[in-house]
C-alpha positions as CSV (number, residue, x, y, z in Angstrom):
1,X,76.2,43.2,-97.7
2,X,76.6,46.8,-98.8
3,X,74.1,49.6,-98.6
4,X,74.1,52.4,-101.0
5,X,73.1,55.8,-99.6
6,X,70.9,58.1,-101.6
7,X,72.8,60.5,-103.9
8,X,76.2,59.0,-102.9
9,X,78.6,57.3,-105.2
10,X,80.3,55.4,-102.4
11,X,79.1,52.4,-100.4
12,X,79.1,52.3,-96.6
13,X,78.2,49.4,-94.3
14,X,78.8,48.4,-90.7
15,X,82.5,47.8,-91.3
16,X,83.0,51.6,-91.4
17,X,81.3,53.2,-88.5
18,X,84.0,55.6,-87.2
19,X,86.3,57.9,-89.2
20,X,88.9,60.1,-87.6
21,X,90.5,63.1,-89.3
22,X,93.9,64.8,-88.8
23,X,92.9,68.1,-90.4
24,X,96.3,69.3,-91.6
25,X,97.3,72.1,-94.0
26,X,95.3,75.2,-93.1
27,X,98.4,77.3,-92.6
28,X,100.0,76.1,-95.9
29,X,96.8,76.7,-97.7
30,X,96.8,80.3,-96.6
31,X,100.5,80.8,-97.2
32,X,100.2,79.6,-100.8
33,X,97.7,82.4,-101.3
34,X,99.7,85.0,-99.4
35,X,96.9,85.2,-96.8
36,X,97.1,85.2,-92.9
37,X,97.1,81.8,-91.3
38,X,93.9,82.6,-89.5
39,X,92.1,82.7,-92.9
40,X,93.4,79.2,-93.6
41,X,91.8,78.1,-90.3
42,X,88.6,79.8,-91.3
43,X,88.5,77.8,-94.6
44,X,89.5,74.7,-92.7
45,X,86.5,75.2,-90.4
46,X,84.2,75.3,-93.4
47,X,85.7,72.1,-94.7
48,X,85.2,70.5,-91.3
49,X,81.5,71.3,-91.2
50,X,81.1,70.1,-94.8
51,X,82.8,66.7,-94.1
52,X,81.0,66.1,-90.9
53,X,77.6,66.6,-92.7
54,X,78.7,64.2,-95.5
55,X,79.8,61.5,-93.1
56,X,76.4,61.8,-91.4
57,X,74.6,61.6,-94.7
58,X,76.5,58.5,-95.6
59,X,75.5,56.8,-92.3
60,X,78.9,56.9,-90.5
61,X,77.9,57.0,-86.9
62,X,81.1,58.4,-85.3
63,X,83.5,61.1,-86.5
64,X,86.5,62.3,-84.6
65,X,88.5,65.4,-85.6
66,X,91.9,66.6,-84.3
67,X,91.2,70.3,-83.9
68,X,93.9,71.5,-81.5
69,X,96.7,69.6,-80.0
70,X,98.6,70.0,-76.7
71,X,101.6,71.1,-78.8
72,X,99.6,73.8,-80.7
73,X,100.1,76.3,-77.9
74,X,103.5,77.0,-79.4
75,X,101.8,78.8,-82.2
76,X,101.5,82.7,-82.4
77,X,98.9,84.1,-80.0
78,X,96.9,85.7,-82.9
79,X,96.5,82.3,-84.5
80,X,95.5,80.6,-81.3
81,X,93.0,83.3,-80.6
82,X,91.5,82.9,-84.1
83,X,91.1,79.1,-83.5
84,X,89.4,79.6,-80.1
85,X,87.0,82.1,-81.7
86,X,86.2,79.7,-84.5
87,X,85.4,76.9,-82.0
88,X,83.2,79.2,-79.9
89,X,81.3,80.3,-82.9
90,X,80.8,76.7,-84.1
91,X,79.5,75.7,-80.7
92,X,77.0,78.5,-80.8
93,X,75.7,77.2,-84.2
94,X,75.8,73.5,-83.2
95,X,73.4,74.2,-80.3
96,X,70.7,74.5,-83.0
97,X,71.5,71.2,-84.7
98,X,69.8,68.0,-83.6
99,X,70.8,64.4,-83.9
100,X,74.5,64.7,-83.0
101,X,76.2,63.9,-79.7
102,X,79.1,66.3,-79.1
103,X,82.1,65.1,-77.1
104,X,85.2,67.2,-76.5
105,X,88.4,65.1,-76.0
106,X,91.2,66.7,-74.1
107,X,92.1,68.9,-71.1
108,X,89.5,71.7,-70.8
109,X,91.0,73.1,-67.6
110,X,93.4,75.5,-69.4
111,X,90.8,77.0,-71.6
112,X,88.8,80.1,-70.8
113,X,85.8,79.8,-68.5
114,X,83.5,80.9,-71.2
115,X,84.7,78.3,-73.7
116,X,84.7,75.5,-71.1
117,X,81.1,76.3,-70.2
118,X,80.1,76.3,-73.9
119,X,81.7,72.9,-74.4
120,X,80.1,71.4,-71.3
121,X,76.7,72.8,-72.1
122,X,76.8,71.4,-75.6
123,X,77.9,68.0,-74.3
124,X,75.1,67.9,-71.8
125,X,72.4,69.1,-74.2
126,X,73.3,66.6,-76.9
127,X,74.1,63.6,-74.8
128,X,71.2,61.5,-75.9
129,X,71.8,61.8,-79.7
130,X,72.6,58.9,-81.9
131,X,75.5,60.1,-84.0
132,X,78.7,61.2,-82.3
133,X,81.2,64.0,-83.1
134,X,84.3,63.9,-81.0
135,X,86.3,67.1,-81.2
136,X,89.9,66.6,-79.9
137,X,90.8,70.0,-78.5
138,X,93.9,70.6,-76.3
139,X,94.3,66.9,-76.9
140,X,97.4,64.7,-76.9
141,X,97.5,60.9,-77.1
142,X,100.3,60.6,-74.5
143,X,98.5,63.0,-72.1
144,X,95.3,61.0,-72.6
145,X,97.1,57.8,-71.5
146,X,98.8,59.5,-68.5
147,X,95.3,60.7,-67.4
148,X,93.9,57.2,-67.8
149,X,96.7,55.7,-65.7
150,X,96.3,58.3,-63.0
151,X,92.6,57.7,-62.8
152,X,93.2,54.0,-62.4
153,X,95.8,54.6,-59.7
154,X,93.3,56.8,-57.8
155,X,90.8,53.9,-58.0
156,X,93.4,51.7,-56.3
157,X,94.2,49.4,-59.3
158,X,97.3,47.3,-58.7
159,X,96.9,45.3,-61.9
160,X,95.7,46.7,-65.2
161,X,94.3,45.0,-68.3
162,X,93.5,46.5,-71.7
163,X,89.8,47.1,-71.0
164,X,90.7,49.1,-67.9
165,X,92.7,51.5,-70.0
166,X,90.1,51.7,-72.8
167,X,87.4,52.5,-70.3
168,X,89.3,55.5,-68.9
169,X,90.2,57.2,-72.1
170,X,88.6,60.4,-73.3
171,X,87.1,58.2,-76.1
172,X,85.6,55.6,-73.8
173,X,82.1,56.1,-75.2
174,X,83.2,55.4,-78.8
175,X,84.6,52.4,-80.5
176,X,88.1,52.7,-82.0
177,X,88.3,54.4,-85.4
178,X,88.1,52.1,-88.4
179,X,89.8,54.7,-90.6
180,X,92.1,57.6,-89.9
181,X,92.5,60.2,-92.6
182,X,95.4,62.7,-92.7
183,X,95.7,65.5,-95.2
184,X,98.5,67.8,-96.4
185,X,101.0,65.0,-97.5
186,X,102.1,64.2,-93.9
187,X,102.5,60.5,-93.0
188,X,102.5,60.4,-89.2
189,X,99.9,60.4,-86.5
190,X,101.3,63.3,-84.4
191,X,100.2,62.1,-80.9
192,X,96.6,61.4,-82.0
193,X,94.6,58.4,-80.7
194,X,97.8,56.5,-79.9
195,X,95.9,53.7,-78.1
196,X,92.8,53.7,-80.2
197,X,94.6,53.4,-83.6
198,X,96.1,50.0,-83.0
199,X,94.1,48.4,-85.8
200,X,92.9,51.4,-87.7
201,X,93.4,51.8,-91.4
202,X,95.3,54.9,-92.5
203,X,94.7,57.1,-95.5
204,X,97.2,59.9,-96.4
205,X,96.5,62.5,-99.1
206,X,98.4,65.4,-100.5
207,X,95.2,67.5,-100.4
208,X,95.3,70.4,-97.9
209,X,92.5,70.3,-95.4
210,X,90.6,73.4,-96.7
211,X,90.4,71.7,-100.1
212,X,89.3,68.3,-98.7
213,X,85.8,67.9,-99.9
214,X,83.1,65.2,-100.4
215,X,84.9,63.8,-103.4
216,X,88.1,63.4,-101.5
217,X,86.2,61.8,-98.6
218,X,84.7,59.3,-101.0
219,X,88.3,58.4,-102.3
220,X,89.3,57.7,-98.7
221,X,86.3,55.5,-98.1
222,X,86.9,53.6,-101.4
223,X,90.5,53.0,-100.3
224,X,89.3,51.6,-97.0
225,X,87.0,49.1,-98.7
226,X,89.8,47.9,-101.0
227,X,91.8,46.7,-98.0
228,X,91.6,43.4,-96.1
229,X,91.6,43.7,-92.3
230,X,92.9,40.5,-90.7
231,X,93.5,41.8,-87.1
232,X,96.5,39.5,-86.8
233,X,94.8,36.6,-88.5
234,X,95.0,35.3,-92.1
């Protein structure tokens, strides 16, 4: 059975409870307008907030976004500093929001003390909320798996099953994503949720992330519902 949400022209039910986004194209968006890359990230941050709100309005319980990868440290310092500032400012505003549980996926240890404390405080203050927003920051799928295996070794595990790995991932409190959306005409997963995406549906679009709006989100959702998910069956 489908449930239509108020003022929405898409339908969402229990089959779509978790969407993940690879938010690609901020730099290209800025370059096409002869603007600094940090302006592209600023516009991308606005798109991120808009899409998270729309997902919540539609009744999607969990959203995961790929905000900064372990490989993104190779970028120019000015661009990295701009991204860090955007995240810090977003956390300051998010403290005033209610109803969302914030989880930061990735290795916080290399971030500034100020940013780490902001992340941890927001996680603690929002831990009892119903909806979840996972922000993958300094995140890499391979690094996540290595971290999980090392935790299991420390616990003395000599034989490992799938549930052991899943329960030691950064995402252990969330179900695997039903749908993964990537923008900017790139058709790869770029070290994102390597374990969790085993049975996810993928949606690739040419739209650059700063231009990805509610209408584009609805297209991705409609595409998801036009597919048949067999999970290896018939």
